[in-house]
N, C-alpha and C positions, 0 to 999 in steps of 0.2 A: 517891977512886976513882970513875970514871965508871960509873954504873949505868943500863943501857938495857934496854928490853924489846922483843922481836920482836913487833910489833903488827899487828893486822888488824881490819877492821870486817866484821861478818857478820850474817846473819839465821839464827837458830837454827830448826831444823826440829821439827815435832811428833813425838810418839811413833808415831802411825800411819804417817806418812811414813817415819820411820826404820825401822820394821818391814818395810815393803814394799821399801825400799832394801836391807835385809839379805837379803830373799828373792832379789832379783836378784843381789846379790854372791855368794850361795851357788851360784846357777845358773852364773854366769860363772866362778866359781872351779873349776868342773868341767873347764875346759879345761886344757891343759898350758902355757898362757902364764905367764910369770914376772911376776906382778903383785903389787905391794904394796898390798893393799886397806886402805882407811881404816877404822879402828876405828869401830864404830857410834856410840859416844858422842862421837866427834869430827866427825861429819857436820854440815855447815852450808853455807849459801850465802854465799860470800865476795862482799862488795861492793868492798872496797879493801884491798890489802896496803900497809902503811906502812913496813915494815922496822923498823930499830932506832930506838926513840923514848926519849929521856932521861926518867927518872922525873919530873923537874920539869915536863915538858911534857904528861904524861898527863892531868891535870885539864883543861887547855885543849883537848886533842884530844877528850876526852869531851864537853866543852861544845860544841865546834864540830860534832861529829857530831850532837848533840842539836838544834842549830839547823837543820842540813840535814834531819834526819828530821822536824822539826816542820812542814816545808813540804809533806809528803806525808800524805794521809789513809790510815788502814788500808785494806787491800785483800785480796781472796782471790787465792791463787796455786795453780795446778794444776801439780803436779810430774809429768812424764810423759816417756817416751821415752829409751832408752839411746843413747849415741853416744860419740864419742871425738874428741880433738884429736890430730893434724891431721885425720885421717879414720878411719872404722871399719876401712878396709883397712890403715891404718898407725897403729894406736893407740899413743899415748904417755900420754895422760891419758884415763881412762874416766870418763864422767859420766852423770848424769840431767839431762834438759832441763826445759823449762817450756812449758806451753800457755797457757791463759787466765791473764791477770795478768802475763805476762812483760814486757809494755810498761810496766806500773806498776813492776816491779823496775828497769827501765832508768831510769825517772824518779827512783826512790829513789836509785839509784847516782849519777846525775848530780847530784842535789841535795847528797848527802853529799860527792861528789868536789869540787864547786864550793866548798863551804864549807871543805874541807880545803886547797884550793888557796890560799885566803886566808892560810893558815898556812905556805905554801911547799911543800906536797906536790905533786909533779908529777902533772899530769893525763894520763890515757891518751889516745892519739890514735886508737885503734881503738874501735869501738862495743862497749859492754858486752854480753856474752851471758850471760843467766841460765843457770847450770848448777850442779849439785851434784856435786863431784868425789867419786867412789867408789873410784878406784884409779889407780895410776901404774905403767905398764909398765916393768920394769927391764931388759929385754934383748930380743933377738930369739930366734927359734927356731920349732920346728914348731907350737907352740901359738898363735902370733900369728894365723895364718890362721883357725884354729878360733875364736879369740876374736872376730876381725873378723866372721866369718859369724854368730856368735851375736848380736853387737851389732846387725847389720843386721836379724836376725829379731826383736829386741826394741826396734826403733825406735819402737814405739807402746806400750811397756810402761806400763801405768797404775799410777802410784804413789799419788796421792791429792791432795786439796785441803787447804790450810791458810790461815789468816788471818795475814797479816803485820801485826803490831801494834807491833813494836819492832826496834831494831837493837842489837847488842852489840859493844862494843870488847873484844877479847881480847888477851892476850899468850900467846905460844907458847914453851915451853921444849923444846928438842930434846934427846931422850935416846936411848940405844941401843935402847930398847923402843918408840920412837915419840914423837910430840909430846905434851906435856901442856898443855892450854889452861886459862887462868885468866881469869875475867871481871874487866875493869878498870872497866867502866861499861856502863849500858844507857840507851837513849833511846826513848821512846814516839813513834810516828808521830802526826802531827797535833798535837804538843805536849801530848798528854794525859798 
């Protein structure tokens, strides 16, 4: 029987950043918009979604991610500003952005992605944008305009700073109560 894992590569966030993200989620949840908010323990900065990976390939994926991460020294990242894709006026994915250090996240993404491309994983053609997904809008309705207005008001929401020192390879098991993430491997930046 084929055993695969729904796999992605991410940077875990610190407890203070998570706490501030929770504060914003609580504020945004006061609107009438139908949003599926990410559970606080599941918040992370995704670098690359790999999809279904066979169990026999997991060790090689983790080793390859470690090679890409080793090419980037640890750095500070400022998490700040609420927004949405495609726009705050038409939100589908609600996120927190990045300030100082965002370019270093792009470099980290690019190194990890290039390493994984050697294993046959498709590279994205659009530029990576550092963001922390906090919710997904499920429908339309009267609360969408209110949510969009509040997102614009929170465009400079200060979340906090954190040091990015490692990347994590996760698998995600989808359940009716939401996804359950399991760590498959971690890799220190700078090869440390």
